[in-house]
C-alpha positions in Angstrom: -12.5 -7.2 12.1 -11.9 -6.8 8.6 -13.1 -3.1 8.9 -10.7 -2.2 11.7 -7.8 -4.1 10.4 -8.0 -2.5 7.0 -7.9 1.0 8.4 -5.5 0.1 11.1 -2.9 -1.2 8.3 -3.6 2.1 6.5 -2.3 4.2 9.4 0.1 2.0 11.4 3.3 3.3 10.2 2.3 6.6 11.6 2.9 5.5 15.3 4.0 2.0 15.5 3.9 -1.0 13.4 2.5 -3.8 15.6 2.5 -6.4 12.5 6.1 -7.4 13.0 5.0 -9.1 16.3 2.2 -11.0 14.9 2.8 -14.9 13.8 -0.6 -15.3 11.6 -1.9 -18.1 9.9 -4.5 -18.8 7.2 -8.1 -19.0 9.0 -9.5 -22.2 7.5 -13.1 -21.3 8.7 -13.6 -19.2 5.4 -12.3 -21.9 3.2 -15.8 -22.5 1.7 -16.5 -18.7 1.4 -18.5 -17.8 -1.8 -16.3 -14.9 -2.6 -12.9 -16.8 -2.0 -10.5 -16.3 -4.9 -12.9 -14.2 -7.1 -12.0 -11.2 -8.9 -14.4 -8.3 -8.8 -14.6 -5.7 -11.6 -15.7 -2.6 -9.7 -16.5 -0.6 -12.8 -18.5 -3.5 -14.3 -20.1 -4.7 -11.2 -19.4 -8.2 -12.1 -16.9 -11.0 -11.6 -14.4 -11.7 -14.0 -11.8 -14.5 -14.7 -8.2 -14.5 -14.0 -7.3 -14.5 -17.5 -9.6 -11.3 -18.0 -7.7 -9.7 -15.1 -4.5 -10.7 -16.6 -5.2 -9.0 -19.7 -6.2 -5.8 -17.9 -3.0 -6.1 -15.8 -0.7 -6.4 -18.8 -2.2 -3.5 -20.6 -1.7 -1.1 -18.0 1.2 1.3 -17.3 1.0 2.0 -13.4 -0.4 -1.1 -11.6 -1.0 -0.7 -7.8 -1.4 -3.9 -5.9 -2.9 -3.2 -2.7 -2.2 -5.6 0.3 -3.0 -6.2 4.0 0.7 -6.2 5.0 0.8 -9.6 7.1 -1.2 -11.7 4.6 1.1 -14.1 2.9 -1.3 -14.8 0.2 -1.3 -11.2 -0.8 2.4 -11.3 -1.4 2.0 -14.3 -3.5 -0.5 -12.9 -5.6 1.6 -9.8 -6.1 4.6 -12.0 -7.1 2.4 -13.8 -9.5 1.4 -10.6 -11.1 5.3 -9.6 -11.4 6.0 -12.8 -13.1 2.9 -12.2 -15.8 5.0 -9.4 -17.0 8.2 -11.2 -17.1 6.6 -14.0 -19.0 5.3 -11.7 -21.5 8.8 -9.9 -22.0 7.8 -6.9 -20.2 10.2 -5.5 -17.7 8.4 -2.9 -15.2 9.8 -1.1 -12.4 8.6 -2.5 -9.0 8.1 0.2 -6.5 7.7 -0.5 -2.8 6.0 1.4 0.0 8.2 -0.6 2.3 11.5 1.0 1.2 12.6 4.5 1.9 13.7 7.0 -0.5 17.1 7.4 1.3 17.8 3.9 0.7 17.7 4.2 -3.3 21.2 4.7 -3.8 22.1 1.6 -1.9 19.6 -0.5 -3.8 21.0 0.6 -7.0 24.5 -0.3 -6.2 23.3 -3.5 -4.8 21.5 -4.5 -7.9 24.3 -3.1 -10.1 26.9 -5.5 -8.3 24.6 -8.7 -7.5 22.9 -9.5 -10.9 24.0 -13.1 -10.9 24.1 -13.8 -7.3 22.4 -17.0 -6.4 21.6 -15.4 -2.9 20.5 -12.2 -4.2 17.0 -12.1 -2.7 18.2 -12.7 1.0 21.4 -10.6 0.5 19.1 -7.6 -0.4 17.0 -8.3 3.0 20.5 -7.6 4.9 21.4 -4.8 2.6 18.3 -2.9 3.2 18.4 -4.1 7.1 14.8 -5.6 6.8 14.9 -7.2 10.2 14.9 -3.5 11.8 12.4 -1.8 9.5 9.3 -2.7 11.5 7.5 -4.5 8.6 6.3 -8.0 8.9 9.0 -10.7 8.7 11.0 -11.1 5.6 9.5 -14.3 4.6 6.3 -12.7 3.8 7.6 -10.4 1.4 10.3 -12.7 0.1 8.3 -14.0 -3.0 7.8 -10.4 -4.3 11.3 -9.3 -3.9 12.6 -12.4 -5.5 10.6 -11.9 -8.6 11.9 -8.4 -8.8 15.5 -9.3 -8.0 16.0 -12.4 -10.0 14.4 -10.9 -13.1 16.7 -7.9 -12.8 13.7 -5.5 -12.5 14.3 -2.2 -11.2 13.6 -1.9 -7.5 12.2 1.6 -6.4 12.1 3.0 -2.8 9.1 5.4 -2.6 8.3 6.0 0.8 9.8 8.7 3.5 11.6 7.6 6.6 9.4 7.1 9.8 11.2 9.9 11.5 10.7 12.1 8.6 6.8 11.6 9.0 7.1 11.9 12.8 8.7 15.3 12.4 5.9 16.2 10.0 3.2 15.2 12.5 5.1 16.9 15.6 6.3 20.0 13.8 4.0 20.6 10.8 4.7 20.6 7.2 7.4 23.3 7.5 10.0 20.6 8.0 9.4 19.4 4.4 11.3 20.2 1.4 9.5 23.0 -0.8 8.4 20.3 -3.2 6.2 18.5 -0.6 5.0 21.8 1.1 3.9 23.1 -2.4 2.0 19.6 -3.1 0.3 19.9 0.3 -0.8 23.4 -0.4 -2.3 22.2 -3.9 -4.1 19.2 -2.5 -5.7 20.7 0.6 -8.7 18.6 1.9 -12.2 20.2 1.7 -13.6 20.5 5.1 -16.0 17.7 4.9 -13.5 15.4 3.5 -10.9 16.4 6.1 -13.6 15.6 8.8 -14.5 12.4 7.2 -10.8 11.4 7.2 -9.8 12.4 10.5 -12.7 10.3 11.8 -11.4 7.6 9.8 -8.1 7.7 11.6 -9.7 7.8 14.9 -11.6 4.7 14.1 -8.4 2.9 12.8 -7.0 3.7 16.3 -9.8 2.3 18.3 -11.1 5.9 19.4 -7.9 6.3 21.5 -6.3 9.2 20.0 -6.6 12.8 21.4 -8.3 14.9 19.0 -5.5 17.3 18.6 -3.6 14.4 17.0 -6.1 13.8 14.1 -5.3 16.6 11.8 -1.3 16.1 12.1 -1.8 12.1 11.7 -3.8 12.9 8.3 -1.0 15.4 7.3 1.6 12.6 7.9 -0.4 10.2 5.9 -1.1 12.4 3.0 2.6 13.4 2.7 3.6 9.5 2.5 0.9 9.2 -0.6 2.3 12.5 -2.1 6.1 11.1 -1.8 5.2 7.7 -3.3 3.2 9.3 -6.1 6.0 11.6 -7.2 8.4 8.6 -7.1 6.1 6.5 -9.4 6.1 9.6 -12.0 9.7 9.6 -11.9 10.0 5.8 -12.4 7.6 6.1 -15.3 10.0 8.6 -17.0 12.5 5.8 -17.1 10.5 2.8 -17.7 7.3 2.0 -19.5 5.7 0.5 -16.7 5.7 0.7 -12.8 4.1 -1.9 -10.4 3.5 -0.6 -7.1 3.4 -2.8 -4.0 1.6 -1.1 -1.0 -0.9 -1.2 1.7 -4.4 -1.2 0.2 -5.3 2.1 2.0 -2.8 3.8 -0.5 -4.0 2.1 -3.5 -7.7 3.4 -3.3 -8.8 5.6 -6.2 -10.7 8.2 -4.2 -8.0 9.4 -1.6 -5.1 7.3 -2.2 -2.0 7.5 -4.7 -4.2 6.7 -7.7 -6.1 9.9 -7.1 -3.1 12.2 -6.9 -1.6 10.5 -10.2 -4.8 11.2 -12.0 -4.7 14.8 -10.9 -0.9 15.1 -11.7 -1.4 13.6 -15.0 -4.4 15.2 -16.3 -4.0 18.3 -18.7 -0.2 17.8 -18.8 1.4 18.6 -22.2 1.9 15.8 -24.5 4.6 13.5 -22.8 4.6 9.7 -22.3 3.1 9.8 -18.9 -0.1 11.8 -19.3 -1.5 8.8 -21.3 -0.5 6.3 -18.6 -3.3 3.8 -17.8 -3.5 3.2 -14.1 -4.9 0.1 -12.6 -5.7 0.1 -9.0 -6.6 -2.9 -7.0 -6.9 -4.4 -3.5 -6.5 -7.9 -2.2 -9.2 -8.1 0.5 -9.7 -10.7 3.0 -13.2 -12.4 3.1 -15.3 -12.0 6.1 -17.8 -14.8 7.4 -20.6 -12.5 7.5 -20.1 -10.7 4.2 -21.2 -12.8 1.2 -21.6 -10.0 -1.5 -19.0 -7.6 -2.9 -21.1 -4.7 -1.9 -21.2 -5.7 1.8 -17.4 -4.6 1.8 -17.7 -1.2 0.7 -18.6 0.4 4.0 -15.5 -0.8 5.4 -13.7 1.8 3.2 -16.1 4.5 4.1 -19.7 4.7 5.7 -21.1 6.4 2.7 -19.6 4.4 -0.2 -21.6 2.6 -2.3 -18.6 0.8 -4.4 -15.3 -0.3 -3.4 -12.7 2.4 -4.2 -10.7 0.3 -6.6 -10.7 -0.6 -10.1 -10.5 -4.5 -9.1 -10.7 -6.5 -6.0 -9.3 -10.1 -5.2 -10.9 -11.8 -2.4 -8.7 -13.7 -0.4 -8.3 -16.0 2.7 -8.2 -14.2 6.1 -5.2 -14.2 8.2 -5.5 -15.0 12.0 -4.2 -12.2 14.1 -4.2 -10.8 17.5 -7.0 -8.2 18.6 -5.2 -5.1 17.3 -7.5 -2.9 19.6 -6.2 -4.5 22.5 -2.6 -4.0 21.4 -3.4 -0.4 20.6 -4.8 0.0 24.2 -1.6 -1.4 25.7 0.6 0.7 23.6 -1.3 3.8 24.7 -1.4 3.1 28.2 2.3 2.3 28.2 2.9 5.8 26.3 0.7 7.6 28.8 2.6 6.3 31.8 5.8 7.5 30.1 4.4 10.9 29.7 
């Protein structure tokens, strides 16, 4: 199930977010799992302590914290990471996949006028209309936003609206601003990579998508990564550090936001950003039948020998409904309407 849900989480916002309907809880059957709460350094191919990870965290400039959206432990660990910076008198911006760029002005006005409000966290949820956003219920994300808002850290909206992405999927990149059209042209996938990623999309949707939807779906996903990447770089101009809260599919180094960041920052003229240290990590749920870190790499690509992150923090699993069954029901309903 970990293989499917990781991929489903990555592409879910492109069609429909099922997670808001889930009421998960921690699965206690893996409480004795040997990887539980351990941190794996992919480069060093060894486990490191939380203190060693903390040092790496605090010395980085762009920190991408990849989650599974409906796992409460992942959000608490993200909140703990933000708190480490605050404890060390650092004030990073916190960039969210869950917020859309057209909300940024509202967010800025809210933070300007509500600095000392005792109810700032829950007031923020109402201001951005979280309950209608399609993301999991507010209580999951509350610890992360609480750390950012109560410590007066800039909250950055990085994503494009769902309707914009749907237009890209249905009508093509011509509906985008020239900026994104140019980025898509610059970062065209090679044919073999294109095929691999399209297969990944098909698998993430339980082999239920028509073949002619795969390329447009991939284009929509790429636009989201590029939109978040550009927003992160803009934020870095104003701030020394940026923490990114996003699904772990976006924080992978081979095809996600970190890859685009490295490409954009390499070979640039001397400026603050081109020396930025990027840390990419994922919180990954343990699986009862996978007892070694290497066994998780193929969930991210059949030919991968190593996990596509700098660090992986293994966590408890969340109980959830069978997502393929939900996808099947959705597709059947959609086909009846058409």
